[in-house]
C-alpha positions in Angstrom: -7.8 -48.0 30.1 -7.0 -51.3 32.1 -3.9 -53.2 30.8 -2.8 -56.8 30.8 0.8 -57.1 32.1 2.9 -59.7 30.4 5.9 -59.6 32.7 9.4 -60.9 32.5 12.4 -60.5 34.7 13.9 -57.6 32.8 11.2 -56.7 30.2 7.6 -55.7 30.5 5.0 -55.8 27.7 1.8 -54.0 28.4 -1.3 -54.7 26.2 -4.5 -52.7 26.8 -7.5 -54.9 27.9 -9.6 -54.0 24.9 -6.9 -55.2 22.5 -6.3 -58.3 24.6 -9.9 -59.3 24.5 -10.1 -58.7 20.8 -6.9 -60.9 20.4 -8.4 -63.8 22.4 -11.7 -63.7 20.6 -9.9 -63.6 17.2 -7.8 -66.7 18.1 -10.8 -68.5 19.4 -12.8 -67.7 16.3 -10.0 -68.8 14.0 -9.6 -72.1 16.0 -13.3 -72.8 15.8 -13.3 -72.1 12.1 -10.4 -74.5 11.6 -12.1 -77.3 13.6 -15.4 -76.8 11.7 -13.7 -77.0 8.3 -11.7 -80.0 9.2 -14.3 -81.8 11.3 -11.6 -82.8 13.8 -11.4 -81.0 17.2 -7.8 -82.3 17.6 -6.8 -80.1 14.5 -8.2 -77.0 16.2 -6.2 -77.8 19.4 -3.0 -78.3 17.4 -3.7 -74.9 15.7 -4.1 -73.1 19.0 -0.9 -74.8 20.4 1.1 -73.6 17.4 -0.1 -70.1 17.9 0.7 -70.2 21.6 4.3 -71.4 20.8 4.7 -68.7 18.2 3.6 -66.0 20.7 6.0 -67.3 23.3 8.9 -67.2 20.8 8.0 -63.5 20.0 7.9 -62.6 23.7 11.3 -64.3 24.2 12.8 -62.2 21.3 11.3 -59.0 22.8 12.9 -59.8 26.2 16.3 -60.4 24.6 16.1 -57.1 22.6 18.0 -54.2 24.4 15.9 -51.2 25.2 16.9 -48.1 23.1 18.4 -45.3 25.1 16.3 -42.1 25.1 18.2 -39.5 23.1 19.5 -36.6 25.1 18.0 -33.3 24.0 20.7 -30.6 23.2 20.0 -27.8 25.6 21.9 -24.6 25.0 24.3 -23.8 27.8 23.5 -20.1 28.4 25.8 -19.9 31.4 28.8 -19.7 29.1 27.2 -16.8 27.3 26.2 -15.1 30.6 29.8 -15.4 31.8 31.0 -13.8 28.5 28.7 -10.8 28.6 29.1 -10.1 32.3 30.7 -6.6 32.6 31.1 -4.2 35.5 30.8 -1.0 33.4 28.2 -2.0 30.7 24.9 -3.7 30.4 24.5 -6.5 27.8 21.3 -8.3 26.7 20.5 -10.8 23.9 17.1 -11.0 22.2 15.9 -13.4 19.5 14.0 -12.7 16.3 10.6 -12.7 18.2 11.9 -10.1 20.6 12.2 -12.4 23.6 15.0 -11.9 26.1 17.4 -14.8 25.8 20.2 -13.7 28.2 21.1 -10.5 30.1 23.9 -9.4 32.3 23.6 -8.4 36.0 24.2 -4.8 35.2 21.3 -4.8 32.6 18.9 -6.1 35.3 20.2 -3.4 37.8 19.8 -0.6 35.3 16.5 -1.5 33.6 14.9 -4.3 35.7 14.9 -8.1 35.5 11.7 -8.2 33.4 12.7 -5.5 30.9 13.3 -6.6 27.3 14.8 -4.3 24.6 13.6 -2.2 22.9 10.7 -2.0 25.5 12.7 -0.5 28.4 11.5 1.9 31.2 12.7 5.0 29.4 11.2 8.2 28.1 9.5 8.2 24.6 12.5 9.9 22.9 14.9 7.3 24.2 12.5 4.5 23.2 12.3 6.0 19.7 16.1 6.0 19.4 16.3 2.3 20.6 13.6 1.1 18.2 15.3 2.9 15.3 18.6 1.3 16.2 16.9 -2.2 16.4 15.4 -1.8 12.9 18.7 -0.6 11.5 20.5 -3.6 13.1 18.1 -6.1 11.6 18.6 -4.5 8.3 22.3 -3.5 8.2 23.8 -5.9 10.8 24.7 -3.3 13.3 23.7 0.1 14.6 24.7 2.7 17.1 23.1 5.6 18.9 24.6 8.1 21.3 23.3 10.4 24.1 20.7 7.9 25.3 19.1 9.3 28.4 18.5 6.7 31.1 18.5 6.3 34.9 22.3 5.4 35.1 23.1 8.5 33.0 23.9 9.2 29.4 24.5 5.9 27.5 25.9 4.8 24.2 23.8 1.9 22.6 25.4 -0.5 20.2 23.2 -3.2 18.6 24.6 -6.0 16.5 23.0 -8.9 14.7 24.6 -12.3 15.4 24.0 -16.1 15.5 24.3 -18.8 12.8 21.0 -17.7 11.3 21.5 -14.0 12.1 18.4 -14.4 14.4 19.7 -12.7 17.6 20.4 -9.1 18.5 23.2 -8.3 21.0 22.5 -5.0 22.9 25.3 -3.2 24.6 24.6 -0.1 26.8 27.9 1.7 27.7 28.0 4.9 29.8 29.4 7.9 28.0 32.8 9.0 29.3 32.8 12.5 30.9 36.0 14.5 30.8 37.1 15.4 34.4 38.5 18.9 33.8 39.5 19.4 37.5 41.4 16.1 37.5 43.2 17.0 34.2 44.1 20.4 35.6 45.4 18.9 38.9 47.5 16.5 36.9 48.9 19.4 34.8 49.7 21.6 37.9 51.5 18.7 39.5 53.1 17.6 36.3 55.0 19.2 33.4 53.0 22.5 33.4 53.8 23.0 37.1 57.5 22.2 36.5 57.6 24.7 33.6 56.1 27.4 35.7 58.6 26.6 38.5 61.4 27.0 36.1 60.2 30.6 35.4 59.7 31.3 39.1 55.9 31.4 38.9 53.9 29.8 41.7 50.5 28.2 40.9 47.9 26.2 42.8 44.5 24.6 42.1 42.0 25.3 44.9 38.7 23.6 45.6 35.5 25.7 46.2 35.9 25.0 50.0 39.4 26.5 50.0 41.4 23.2 50.1 44.5 22.9 48.0 44.0 20.3 45.2 47.4 20.6 43.6 50.4 23.0 43.7 53.7 23.3 41.9 57.1 23.1 43.5 57.6 26.9 43.4 54.5 27.5 45.5 55.5 24.8 48.0 59.0 26.3 48.4 57.6 29.8 49.1 54.7 28.7 51.3 56.3 25.8 53.3 60.0 26.3 52.8 60.8 23.3 50.7 59.8 22.2 47.2 58.9 18.6 48.2 56.3 19.7 50.8 52.8 18.1 50.3 50.3 20.9 50.4 47.3 18.9 49.1 44.4 19.1 51.5 45.6 22.2 53.4 43.8 25.5 53.6 45.0 27.8 50.8 44.3 31.0 52.7 46.3 29.8 55.7 49.6 30.2 53.7 49.1 34.0 53.3 48.8 37.1 55.4 48.1 40.8 54.7 49.2 44.2 56.1 47.4 47.5 56.7 47.7 48.4 53.0 45.9 45.1 52.1 49.0 43.8 50.4 49.2 40.0 50.5 52.4 38.2 51.6 53.4 34.6 52.2 52.8 33.8 55.9 56.3 32.2 56.1 57.9 35.4 54.9 55.7 38.0 56.5 55.9 41.7 55.6 59.6 41.3 54.9 58.9 39.3 51.8 57.7 40.5 48.4 54.0 41.2 48.1 52.1 38.7 46.0 49.6 39.3 43.2 46.9 36.7 42.3 45.7 35.9 38.8 42.4 34.0 39.4 40.9 31.7 36.7 37.8 29.7 37.5 38.1 26.1 36.3 34.7 25.6 34.6 33.9 23.4 31.6 33.6 25.7 28.6 31.3 23.3 26.8 28.6 23.5 29.5 26.2 26.3 28.8 25.0 28.8 31.3 26.7 31.3 33.7 29.2 29.9 36.2 29.3 30.9 39.8 33.0 31.3 40.7 32.3 30.2 44.3 30.9 26.8 43.1 33.9 25.7 40.9 37.6 25.1 41.6 40.0 28.0 41.0 43.4 28.1 39.3 45.7 30.7 40.9 48.8 32.2 39.4 50.9 34.0 42.0 53.3 36.7 40.9 55.7 38.9 43.0 54.4 42.5 43.1 57.7 44.3 42.5 56.3 47.3 40.6 53.9 48.8 43.1 50.2 49.1 43.1 49.9 52.1 40.8 51.8 50.6 37.8 49.4 48.6 35.6 52.2 47.2 33.6 54.2 45.9 36.5 54.8 42.2 36.4 53.4 41.9 32.9 56.7 40.5 31.4 56.4 37.6 33.8 52.8 37.0 33.0 53.4 37.2 29.2 56.3 34.7 29.5 54.1 32.4 31.4 51.0 32.6 29.3 52.8 32.4 26.0 53.7 28.8 26.9 50.2 27.7 27.8 48.1 25.9 25.2 45.0 27.7 26.5 44.0 30.8 24.7 44.5 33.6 27.2 44.7 37.4 27.0 44.5 40.4 29.3 43.0 43.9 28.8 43.0 47.1 30.9 39.8 48.7 32.2 39.4 50.6 28.9 39.4 47.4 26.9 42.9 47.7 25.4 44.9 44.5 25.0 47.8 44.4 27.4 48.9 41.1 25.9 47.5 38.0 24.1 49.2 34.6 23.6 49.4 32.8 20.3 46.7 30.2 21.3 44.2 33.1 21.9 44.9 34.8 18.6 44.9 31.5 16.7 41.5 30.5 18.3 40.1 34.0 17.4 41.2 33.6 13.8 43.6 36.6 13.8 45.8 36.9 10.8 49.1 37.7 12.6 49.5 35.5 15.7 52.4 37.7 16.9 50.7 41.1 16.9 47.3 41.4 18.6 44.8 44.0 17.5 44.3 47.1 19.8 41.0 45.9 21.2 39.2 42.6 21.6 36.2 44.0 19.8 38.4 44.1 16.7 38.1 40.3 16.6 34.3 40.1 16.5 31.7 41.1 13.9 30.3 44.6 14.0 27.0 43.6 15.7 28.9 42.2 18.7 31.5 45.0 19.2 29.4 47.1 21.6 28.3 44.1 23.8 31.9 42.9 24.1 33.3 46.4 25.0 30.6 46.9 27.6 31.4 43.5 29.1 35.1 44.2 29.4 34.5 47.6 31.2 31.9 46.0 33.5 34.3 43.2 34.6 37.2 45.7 35.0 35.3 48.1 37.2 33.3 45.7 39.3 34.1 43.2 42.0 36.3 40.2 41.1 34.0 37.8 39.2 33.9 35.7 36.0 31.5 34.8 33.3 31.0 34.0 29.7 30.0 36.2 26.8 28.7 34.7 23.5 30.3 36.4 20.5 30.7 35.8 16.8 34.2 36.0 15.4 35.0 37.8 12.2 36.9 34.7 11.0 33.8 32.5 11.5 30.7 34.6 11.8 28.3 31.7 11.5 29.6 29.9 14.6 29.1 31.6 17.9 31.9 31.0 20.5 32.0 31.5 24.3 34.5 34.1 25.5 35.3 33.6 29.2 36.1 36.8 31.2 37.5 37.2 34.7 38.3 40.3 36.7 41.8 40.4 38.0 43.1 42.1 41.1 46.6 43.5 41.6 47.0 44.8 38.1 46.6 48.5 38.8 43.3 50.2 38.1 41.8 46.9 37.1 42.3 44.2 34.4 40.3 41.5 32.7 41.6 38.1 31.8 40.1 36.7 28.6 40.2 33.0 27.7 39.1 31.5 24.4 39.1 27.9 23.5 40.3 26.9 20.0 37.3 24.9 18.9 38.1 24.8 15.2 38.9 21.1 15.2 35.9 20.3 17.4 33.6 22.3 15.2 34.9 20.6 12.1 34.4 17.2 13.7 30.9 18.1 14.8 30.1 19.3 11.3 31.4 16.1 9.8 29.5 13.9 12.2 26.3 15.9 11.6 26.9 15.6 7.8 27.6 11.9 8.0 24.5 11.4 10.1 22.4 13.4 7.7 23.8 11.6 4.7 23.1 8.2 6.4 19.5 9.2 7.3 18.8 10.5 3.8 20.5 7.4 2.3 18.3 5.0 4.3 15.2 7.0 3.3 16.3 7.1 -0.3 17.0 3.3 -0.3 13.6 2.5 1.2 11.8 4.7 -1.2 13.7 3.3 -4.2 13.0 -0.3 -3.0 9.3 0.3 -2.7 9.2 2.2 -6.0 10.9 -0.6 -7.7 8.0 -2.9 -6.9 5.6 -0.3 -8.5 7.8 0.0 -11.6 8.1 -3.8 -11.9 4.3 -4.0 -12.1 4.0 -1.1 -14.6 6.8 -2.4 -16.9 5.5 -6.0 -16.7 1.9 -5.0 -17.6 3.2 -2.9 -20.5 5.1 -5.9 -21.8 2.0 -8.1 -21.5 -0.2 -5.5 -23.3 2.4 -5.1 -26.1 2.2 -8.8 -26.8 -1.4 -8.2 -27.9 -0.6 -5.2 -30.1 1.6 -4.8 -33.1 3.4 -1.7 -34.4 0.9 0.5 -36.1 -1.9 -0.1 -33.7 -3.4 3.1 -32.2 -2.4 2.2 -28.7 1.0 0.7 -29.5 3.0 4.0 -29.4 1.2 5.1 -26.2 2.1 1.9 -24.4 5.7 2.3 -25.6 5.8 5.8 -24.1 4.5 4.5 -20.7 7.2 1.8 -20.8 9.9 4.3 -21.8 9.0 6.7 -19.0 8.9 3.7 -16.5 12.5 2.8 -17.6 13.5 6.4 -17.0 12.0 6.2 -13.5 13.9 3.0 -13.0 17.2 4.7 -13.8 16.3 7.4 -11.2 15.7 4.7 -8.6 19.1 3.2 -9.5 20.7 6.6 -8.8 18.9 6.7 -5.4 20.1 3.2 -4.6 23.6 4.3 -5.7 23.5 7.2 -3.3 22.3 5.0 -0.5 24.9 2.4 -1.4 22.3 -0.3 -2.0 22.5 -0.6 -5.7 23.4 -3.9 -7.4 27.2 -4.1 -8.0 28.9 -6.8 -10.0 32.5 -6.3 -8.9 35.4 -7.6 -11.0 39.2 -7.5 -10.7 40.3 -4.9 -13.1 42.8 -2.1 -14.0 41.6 1.5 -13.9 43.3 2.4 -17.3 41.1 -0.3 -19.0 38.0 1.4 -17.6 39.2 4.8 -18.7 40.0 3.5 -22.2 36.6 2.0 -22.6 34.8 5.3 -21.8 37.3 7.7 -23.5 35.6 7.6 -26.9 32.2 8.3 -25.4 33.7 11.1 -23.3 35.2 12.9 -26.3 31.8 13.0 -28.0 30.2 14.1 -24.7 32.7 17.0 -24.2 32.5 18.4 -27.7 35.1 20.1 -29.8 35.9 23.1 -27.5 37.0 20.9 -24.5 40.1 18.8 -24.9 40.6 15.5 -23.1 44.0 14.5 -21.7 44.6 11.0 -20.3 47.8 10.0 -18.4 48.5 6.8 -16.4 51.1 5.8 -13.8 53.1 2.6 -14.2 52.8 -0.4 -11.9 49.2 0.3 -10.9 47.6 -2.2 -8.6 44.4 -4.1 -9.4 41.2 -2.9 -7.9 37.9 -4.8 -7.4 34.9 -2.8 -8.6 32.0 -2.8 -11.0 33.3 -1.5 -14.3 29.9 -0.4 -15.4 29.5 1.7 -12.2 33.0 3.1 -12.6 32.1 4.2 -16.1 29.0 5.9 -14.6 31.2 7.7 -12.1 33.4 9.0 -15.0 30.4 10.1 -17.0 28.9 12.0 -14.1 32.1 13.8 -13.3 32.7 14.6 -17.0 29.2 16.1 -17.4 29.8 18.3 -14.4 33.2 19.4 -15.8 31.7 20.1 -19.2 29.0 22.3 -17.7 31.6 24.2 -15.6 33.7 24.9 -18.8 30.9 25.5 -21.2 31.0 29.3 -21.3 34.8 29.6 -21.3 36.0 31.5 -24.4 39.1 29.4 -25.1 37.4 26.2 -24.2 38.8 24.0 -21.4 40.7 20.9 -20.5 39.5 17.8 -18.8 42.3 15.6 -17.4 41.9 12.0 -16.4 44.8 10.6 -14.5 45.5 7.3 -12.7 48.0 7.4 -9.9 49.8 4.8 -7.8 49.5 5.7 -4.1 51.6 3.7 -1.6 51.1 3.3 2.1 54.0 5.7 2.7 52.2 8.3 0.5 49.0 8.0 2.6 51.0 8.3 5.8 52.6 11.5 4.5 49.1 12.9 3.8 48.3 12.7 7.6 44.6 12.2 6.6 42.2 11.3 9.4 39.8 9.8 6.9 41.9 7.7 4.5 43.2 4.5 6.2 46.9 3.7 5.6 47.3 1.2 2.8 48.0 0.9 -0.9 45.6 2.6 -3.3 45.1 3.2 -7.0 43.8 6.7 -7.5 41.6 8.1 -10.3 41.9 11.9 -10.7 39.4 13.9 -12.7 40.4 17.5 -13.1 38.9 20.4 -15.0 39.8 24.0 -15.7 36.4 25.5 -15.1 35.0 28.2 -12.8 35.6 26.2 -9.6 33.3 25.8 -6.6 33.0 28.4 -3.8 34.6 27.3 -0.5 31.2 27.6 1.4 29.7 25.1 -1.1 32.4 22.5 -1.5 31.2 20.7 1.6 27.7 20.3 0.2 28.3 19.0 -3.3 27.8 15.3 -2.4 24.5 16.0 -0.7 21.5 14.6 -2.7 19.5 17.2 -4.7 22.1 19.9 -4.1 23.3 21.5 -7.3 25.0 24.7 -8.3 23.5 24.7 -11.8 20.6 26.8 -12.9 17.1 25.7 -12.2 16.0 22.9 -14.5 19.5 22.0 -15.6 20.4 19.5 -12.9 18.8 17.0 -10.5 21.5 17.2 -7.8 22.0 13.4 -7.9 25.1 13.2 -10.1 27.7 13.7 -7.4 25.7 11.9 -4.7 25.6 8.9 -7.1 29.4 9.1 -7.5 29.8 9.2 -3.7 27.5 6.2 -3.2 29.2 4.1 -5.9 32.7 4.9 -4.6 31.8 4.2 -0.9 30.1 0.9 -1.8 33.2 -0.1 -3.7 35.2 0.4 -0.6 36.9 3.6 -1.8 37.1 7.3 -0.9 36.4 10.4 -2.9 37.7 13.9 -2.1 37.1 17.2 -3.9 39.2 20.3 -4.0 38.6 23.5 -5.9 40.1 26.9 -6.6 37.6 29.5 -7.8 38.5 30.6 -11.3 41.0 27.8 -11.8 39.1 24.5 -11.7 38.0 21.6 -9.6 39.8 18.3 -8.9 38.1 15.0 -7.8 40.4 12.3 -6.5 39.0 8.8 -6.0 41.0 6.3 -4.0 40.3 2.6 -4.5 42.2 0.1 -2.4 44.6 -2.2 -4.2 43.2 -5.7 -4.5 45.6 -8.7 -4.7 43.7 -11.6 -6.4 44.4 -15.1 -5.2 45.2 -17.9 -7.7 41.6 -19.3 -7.6 40.1 -15.9 -8.3 42.6 -15.3 -11.1 41.7 -18.7 -12.6 38.0 -18.0 -12.3 38.5 -14.6 -14.0 40.5 -16.1 -16.9 38.0 -19.0 -17.5 35.9 -18.5 -20.6 32.2 -17.8 -19.9 31.2 -20.8 -22.0 32.9 -23.2 -19.5 30.2 -22.5 -16.9 28.2 -25.4 -15.5 25.4 -26.5 -17.8 22.8 -29.2 -17.4 20.3 -30.6 -19.9 16.9 -28.8 -19.8 14.1 -29.4 -22.2 11.9 -26.4 -21.2 8.9 -26.1 -18.9 8.8 -27.1 -15.2 7.1 -26.2 -12.0 8.0 -22.9 -10.3 7.0 -21.8 -6.8 6.5 -18.0 -6.9 6.6 -16.2 -3.6 5.9 -12.4 -3.6 4.0 -10.3 -1.1 3.2 -7.5 -3.7 0.0 -8.7 -5.5 0.7 -6.7 -8.7 4.3 -8.0 -9.0 3.2 -11.6 -8.3 0.5 -11.3 -10.9 2.9 -10.0 -13.6 5.5 -12.6 -12.9 2.9 -15.4 -12.8 1.4 -14.5 -16.2 4.9 -14.1 -17.7 6.0 -17.5 -16.7 2.7 -19.2 -17.5 2.9 -17.8 -21.1 6.3 -19.5 -21.4 4.8 -22.9 -20.5 5.8 -23.1 -16.8 3.4 -24.4 -14.2 3.4 -21.7 -11.5 2.3 -22.1 -7.9 1.9 -18.6 -6.4 2.2 -17.7 -2.7 1.8 -14.3 -0.8 4.5 -14.8 1.8 7.2 -17.2 3.1 4.9 -19.3 5.3 2.4 -19.8 2.5 5.1 -20.7 0.1 6.5 -23.3 2.5 3.1 -24.8 3.0 2.5 -25.0 -0.8 5.8 -26.8 -1.3 4.9 -29.3 1.5 1.6 -30.0 -0.2 3.2 -30.5 -3.6 5.8 -33.0 -2.1 3.1 -34.8 -0.1 1.0 -35.2 -3.2 3.9 -36.9 -5.0 4.8 -33.8 -7.1 8.0 -31.7 -7.2 9.2 -28.2 -7.8 12.0 -27.2 -10.1 12.7 -23.7 -8.9 11.7 -21.2 -6.2 11.3 -17.6 -7.2 11.0 -15.4 -4.1 11.2 -11.8 -2.9 13.7 -11.1 -0.1 11.8 -8.8 2.3 8.4 -10.1 3.2 6.2 -9.9 6.3 6.0 -12.9 8.7 8.6 -15.1 7.1 11.1 -13.5 4.7 12.7 -15.1 1.7 16.0 -16.2 3.2 14.2 -17.9 6.2 11.8 -19.6 3.9 14.7 -20.8 1.7 16.5 -22.3 4.7 13.3 -24.3 5.6 12.9 -25.4 2.0 16.4 -26.7 1.9 15.5 -29.1 4.7 12.9 -30.6 2.4 14.8 -30.3 -0.9 18.5 -29.7 -0.3 19.3 -29.2 -4.0 16.4 -26.9 -5.0 17.6 -23.7 -6.7 16.3 -20.3 -5.4 16.0 -17.2 -7.5 15.7 -14.1 -5.3 14.0 -10.9 -6.5 15.0 -7.6 -4.8 15.8 -4.0 -5.4 18.7 -4.1 -2.9 22.3 -4.7 -3.7 23.1 -8.3 -4.8 26.5 -8.3 -3.2 25.1 -7.2 0.2 22.3 -9.8 0.0 24.8 -12.6 -0.8 26.9 -11.6 2.2 23.8 -11.6 4.5 22.0 -14.6 3.1 24.9 -17.0 2.2 22.7 -19.8 0.8 24.3 -22.2 -1.8 22.8 -22.4 -5.3 21.2 -18.9 -4.9 20.6 -16.6 -7.8 19.5 -13.0 -8.1 17.2 -10.9 -10.2 17.2 -7.1 -9.7 14.0 -5.1 -9.6 12.5 -3.6 -11.6 12.5 -6.3 -14.3 10.6 -6.8 -17.6 8.7 -9.9 -18.6 11.5 -11.0 -20.9 14.1 -10.5 -18.1 12.3 -12.7 -15.5 11.6 -15.4 -18.2 15.3 -15.3 -19.2 16.5 -15.5 -15.6 14.3 -18.5 -14.8 15.4 -20.3 -17.9 19.1 -19.5 -17.2 18.8 -21.0 -13.6 17.0 -24.1 -14.8 19.7 -24.6 -17.5 22.3 -24.5 -14.7 23.9 -21.2 -15.8 
């Protein structure tokens, strides 16, 4: 549109032509009206002059007013973040809540492409499933990790962590898995302490590459081959240092036939953890060189030197003759094989394996002893651990008479234990997440059932034909609710109300109930240590732990003729005590321990590792759900503690719970000592408007009817966005809301995100969250002031009481 430009030296006022014409016509019309009413044209001219003077004054004021500076928009400086995440050995990316890529390192672009965005990366479906599962776990739990991720750069470890002020970003770290270089480690040993130990015993050794080049050698080999111990033989041809005579005896080239003949003990250096047969020509070789002083025909010649050498090695090594008899075996071999006496080997290697594998092992020993020098692996099952197959490495050895076989066995006891523990922890975590999700969804169903039962009972009185049936439905629903609480306890997502307390006080509270629970045949003994430290835990949940353990102990001692004894003990455990335990699980620190010990039948060793698994029970069918000990485990772990079980069959079982000592600060102590009646209270006369946000239709309907019956004005909404829009409409219409009652997990916009947006409109509006997850966990993750919590499932009376308590300021 054309504009009229009213210019000044330093200020410009632009008025559109249409508005300017309207202004002129208006002034002219008003001047004409003044002249017509007064009958004097001079009055109209004076009126126009006054208006012109006033307009000039306004223009002058506008010229003198300083122009406002345009506000600078705050643009995030991602270059700092990019510099912080730049790594040579790992790829890092940052995505927002909508899944958009915010920032990525150079290595991420090289590995996955500049346009790739987690979790949608150019990987196989199995790897993508792992990444998506890790992303969901990170949004839910704050962090997640997955190993053995197959990608173009190799096998990766993925770590995902939620971050940001609003917890709205995910940080993705892809780190290559470190591979152990067995050849480098062996070369370091040959050139290090192991090589010096062999030199002291007069044994020469060398590590040789597949192409015949020397990778490492000890000083004894260098002295015999090159004439001086300090000679550097790395990179030389191993065979060039030797010669042979017409009898095919091997000598050092520097000594010739005048020197002592040399015997070779050849061990292929192959990773024992890599499955499949190993070609000796494709892997490096470790050679032990021994002087052949006893002649070719003596199979025992040189064995004292070999035994002295191999007895010092941490590797499990043994040697047999061609008939399969042990010539010797070092301690590491017998320990790895699970032999009872590490000083005396059995006659044959087949005595160490189960009956089904004896024939295969004996045939393999004879085959390697009679054939050409070679090596390989044989899978056997040891008598000490028949359920865990192990790989027995075998190598034919020349220069030991008619033939000999070198056996090597890796002691994988600790590795197997760690693998089993990792697998168990992974399984428990997966089952816990499944149990927590099922319990959370089931809580919504139970909330609706219990709520509708309460509403129906309001229309019936005791004595009605349907009253008892409705009561039965509600009672069974409450039983189902207790089952979901056990599932949440196992998955460590139950609602805890931790307090600073002393364990003897909890034991004293529950002792009377335990005596009635145990009966007359079982005696209860309680002892306490002095100077016990405070712990921070939920006393109700700790009582549940004691009850579950006591019930199991009672069942274990029920059929004992003379009855039994249940001992409850509290112990003071210092950091020095923990250090003396040398436990790999229990961190060093001060603890207060709770010991529950019975004199029952005990638990078999093969079952002790499964007792904390959900739905596992040693009781008869129909006498146990298998959730008692898993509930104990979940409560203890969520309280920051540790639980261990030991048992002797026929003597009893002992459960030890370690809770870290809590040192309360002065403010916490004052809060704990303050009477409950001193809490903040405000005047409230009843009624009010409540914004109810819940995505489950049945739960929302029950809560709405319950609150409406109590006189509240309820505005329902199906999700966070709808709730925010409803509040904006109410405020725009001049109304107000007294309380927001909202679910936590909802599609589109969840409860915490909606609450933060609501606080921008009403900073002091209280929020009551409804959820089946743990209150303490939600408070840590949400961190919103004036936030309250109502656990699902709840009854009509409970939600009404919770709303009233919040509005009263309790």
